[in-house]
C-alpha positions in Angstrom: 94.8 119.4 87.0 95.0 117.9 90.5 91.5 116.6 90.8 91.1 115.3 87.3 88.8 112.2 87.1 87.0 111.8 83.7 84.6 109.1 84.9 83.3 111.1 87.8 83.2 114.2 85.6 81.1 112.5 82.9 78.7 111.1 85.5 78.1 114.4 87.2 77.9 116.2 83.9 75.2 113.9 82.5 73.1 114.2 85.7 73.5 118.0 85.5 72.4 118.0 81.8 69.1 116.2 82.7 68.4 118.7 85.5 69.1 121.7 83.3 66.8 120.3 80.6 63.8 120.9 82.9 64.5 124.4 84.0 62.9 126.3 81.0 60.0 123.9 81.2 59.4 124.6 85.0 59.8 128.3 84.4 57.3 128.4 81.5 54.8 126.2 83.4 54.3 128.8 86.1 51.1 130.9 86.1 51.1 134.4 84.6 50.5 135.9 88.0 54.1 135.0 89.0 56.3 137.7 87.5 59.9 137.0 86.6 61.4 139.0 89.4 59.4 137.4 92.2 60.1 134.0 90.6 63.9 134.5 90.5 63.9 136.0 94.1 62.1 133.1 95.7 64.1 130.5 93.6 67.4 131.9 95.0 66.0 132.0 98.6 64.8 128.4 98.3 68.2 127.3 97.0 70.0 129.0 99.9 67.6 127.3 102.4 68.0 124.0 100.7 71.8 124.1 100.8 72.2 125.6 104.3 72.1 122.3 106.1 74.4 120.7 103.5 76.8 123.6 104.1 76.8 122.9 107.9 77.2 119.2 107.4 80.1 119.6 105.1 82.0 121.9 107.5 81.3 119.5 110.3 82.8 116.6 108.3 85.8 118.7 107.4 86.4 119.6 111.1 86.0 115.9 112.1 88.6 114.9 109.4 91.0 117.5 110.7 90.8 116.2 114.2 91.5 112.6 113.1 94.4 113.3 110.8 96.4 116.1 109.3 94.7 116.8 105.9 96.1 119.7 103.9 93.1 119.6 101.6 90.6 119.8 104.5 92.5 122.6 106.1 92.7 124.5 102.7 88.9 124.1 102.1 88.0 125.1 105.7 90.0 128.3 105.5 90.2 129.0 101.8 87.0 131.2 101.8 88.8 133.7 104.0 91.5 134.4 101.4 91.1 137.8 99.8 90.8 136.4 96.3 88.0 134.1 97.3 86.1 136.7 99.3 86.2 138.8 96.1 85.1 135.8 94.1 82.1 135.1 96.4 80.9 138.7 96.1 81.3 138.6 92.3 79.3 135.4 92.2 76.6 136.8 94.5 76.2 140.0 92.5 76.3 138.3 89.1 73.8 135.6 90.1 71.4 138.3 91.4 71.0 139.2 87.7 71.5 135.9 85.9 68.4 134.0 87.1 66.2 137.0 86.4 67.6 137.4 82.8 67.3 133.6 82.2 63.7 133.5 83.3 62.8 136.5 81.1 64.6 134.8 78.2 62.8 131.5 78.9 59.5 133.4 78.7 60.3 135.1 75.4 62.1 132.4 73.6 60.1 129.3 74.7 61.5 126.1 76.3 63.0 124.5 73.2 64.7 127.6 71.8 66.0 128.5 75.3 67.6 125.1 75.7 69.3 125.3 72.3 70.5 128.9 72.9 72.1 127.7 76.2 74.4 125.5 74.1 76.4 128.5 73.1 78.0 127.9 76.5 80.3 125.4 74.8 81.9 128.1 72.7 82.5 130.5 75.6 83.6 127.6 77.9 86.4 126.7 75.4 87.3 130.3 74.9 87.4 131.3 78.6 89.1 128.1 79.6 91.9 128.8 77.2 92.2 132.5 78.2 91.9 132.3 82.0 92.7 128.7 83.0 95.4 128.0 80.4 93.5 124.9 79.1 94.5 123.4 75.8 94.8 125.8 72.9 91.8 125.8 70.6 92.8 124.0 67.4 91.7 124.9 63.8 89.3 121.9 63.8 87.7 123.0 67.1 87.4 126.6 65.8 85.7 125.4 62.6 83.2 123.2 64.6 82.6 126.1 67.0 81.4 128.0 63.9 79.3 125.0 62.8 77.9 124.8 66.3 76.9 128.5 66.1 75.3 128.0 62.7 73.4 125.0 64.1 72.0 127.2 66.9 71.0 129.8 64.4 69.2 127.3 62.1 67.3 125.9 65.0 66.3 129.2 66.6 65.4 131.0 63.3 63.5 128.1 61.7 66.2 127.7 59.0 66.9 131.4 58.8 63.2 132.2 58.0 62.9 134.3 61.2 66.3 135.9 61.0 65.0 139.5 60.3 62.9 139.3 63.6 65.4 137.3 65.7 63.8 136.5 69.1 64.9 139.0 71.8 64.6 136.2 74.4 67.4 134.4 72.6 69.6 137.5 72.7 69.0 137.8 76.5 69.9 134.1 77.0 73.1 134.4 74.9 74.2 137.5 76.8 73.5 135.7 80.1 75.5 132.7 78.9 78.5 134.9 78.4 78.2 136.3 82.0 77.7 133.0 83.9 80.3 131.1 81.8 82.9 133.7 82.7 82.0 133.5 86.4 82.1 129.7 86.3 85.6 129.9 84.8 86.8 132.0 87.8 85.0 129.6 90.1 86.7 126.6 88.7 90.1 128.1 89.5 89.1 128.1 93.1 88.1 124.4 92.9 91.5 123.6 91.3 93.3 125.3 94.2 91.2 123.2 96.7 90.1 126.4 98.5 86.4 126.2 97.9 83.7 123.5 97.4 80.6 123.3 95.3 78.3 123.3 98.3 80.1 126.4 99.7 79.7 128.2 96.4 76.0 127.4 95.9 75.0 128.3 99.4 77.0 131.6 99.6 76.0 132.5 96.0 72.3 132.1 96.6 72.5 133.6 100.1 74.0 136.8 98.7 71.8 136.9 95.5 68.6 136.0 97.3 69.4 138.7 99.9 70.1 141.3 97.3 66.9 140.5 95.2 64.7 140.3 98.3 66.1 143.6 99.7 65.4 145.4 96.4 61.9 143.9 96.3 61.1 145.1 99.8 62.4 148.6 99.1 61.1 149.4 95.6 58.4 146.9 94.7 54.8 146.4 95.9 54.3 143.7 98.5 51.1 142.4 96.9 52.9 140.2 94.4 55.2 138.9 97.2 52.2 138.0 99.4 50.4 136.4 96.5 53.4 134.2 95.8 53.3 132.9 99.4 50.1 131.0 98.5 51.1 127.3 98.4 49.4 127.0 95.0 52.0 129.4 93.6 54.9 128.7 95.9 55.3 125.2 94.4 56.8 126.7 91.2 59.8 128.5 92.6 60.3 125.6 95.1 60.4 123.1 92.2 62.8 125.4 90.2 64.9 126.0 93.3 65.4 122.3 93.9 66.1 121.6 90.2 68.4 124.6 89.8 70.2 124.0 93.1 70.9 120.3 92.3 72.0 121.2 88.8 74.4 123.8 90.2 75.8 121.2 92.6 76.4 118.6 89.9 77.7 121.3 87.5 80.3 122.4 90.1 81.1 118.8 90.9 81.7 118.3 87.1 84.1 121.3 87.1 85.9 119.8 90.1 86.9 116.8 88.0 87.2 117.8 84.4 88.1 120.8 82.2 85.5 123.5 81.8 85.5 123.1 78.0 84.8 119.4 78.3 82.2 120.1 81.0 80.4 122.5 78.8 80.1 120.1 75.9 78.5 117.3 78.0 75.4 119.4 78.2 74.8 119.0 74.5 72.0 116.5 75.1 69.8 119.1 76.9 67.8 120.4 73.9 66.6 116.9 73.0 65.4 116.2 76.6 63.8 119.7 76.8 62.1 119.2 73.4 60.6 115.9 74.4 59.2 117.1 77.8 58.2 120.6 76.5 56.0 118.8 73.9 54.4 116.8 76.7 53.9 119.6 79.2 53.8 122.8 77.1 52.7 121.6 73.7 55.7 123.1 72.0 56.4 121.7 68.6 59.9 120.3 67.8 60.3 121.4 64.2 62.5 120.1 61.3 64.7 123.2 61.8 65.1 122.3 65.5 66.1 118.8 64.5 68.6 119.9 61.9 70.1 122.5 64.2 70.3 120.1 67.2 72.0 117.4 65.0 74.6 120.0 63.8 75.2 121.1 67.4 75.7 117.6 68.6 78.0 116.6 65.8 80.0 119.8 66.3 80.3 119.2 70.0 81.4 115.6 69.4 84.1 116.7 67.0 85.3 119.4 69.5 85.6 116.7 72.2 87.2 114.2 69.8 89.7 116.7 68.7 90.8 117.3 72.2 91.0 113.5 72.9 92.9 112.8 69.7 95.4 115.6 70.4 95.9 114.3 74.0 96.5 110.7 72.7 98.9 111.9 70.0 100.9 113.9 72.6 101.2 110.9 74.9 102.6 108.5 72.2 
């Protein structure tokens, strides 16, 4: 992996984990008058607006670098988005993330902040799987497979209150798990573009939200009543999608920066601390109770993630001896 840098990857991954922890809390703090579709639409628009100047600044810096010296990496990044495979990738990202934020917000509403944060940890399993299938990352060992099963059981214990709620499994959790599969798969394809030095995190975030925001807003203007849209323009309500847009946009930036420096499987496991952070702040802001089942499930998840990472590290050290 050409850009591999574990220290930078860990730093960006930890920052990303803290930002992700607040997303279900911000979503569930919004007033009932703000529906999920309007909320996701304005969030995408705000992220695009926020990253537009960063996108321009980045391209200016790349042009300046190309004038001073011959930089193959700068040339590749400046022109990489024009390649057919990357044009397809950007359209895939734009269309996919027109759906993903909406599904996540609906899932957050139905599952609650703590359960939502725990359900998102299923990303670890899919990150390892997709990284192996599509990016030719290290083969999943027997130990990793066993602890992936343990991780899943930990999620199940936490979300179902120790299997007590299993017969009436929360539909919000299903929605989040389905969404996790979608966005982890797209992140996997995105990482391949980073590894080729043809696209950058800022490019991806801006273009992704420009396309998804445009699609969502167009559908809104064509099919949905404008009253809700006009209501949301009130500063009293606009602060919620603005806050989520800033948090989500920055978390995307640090997530893609993480993918730039470390493997997608390892990047996925760093986010294991998010349920604990979410639980703490959701208790303060939302009054949600962190139950014994949550605690047991989170402990199992964290131990499983640690063992998965340790297995990869031990295997790497053994191969280098």
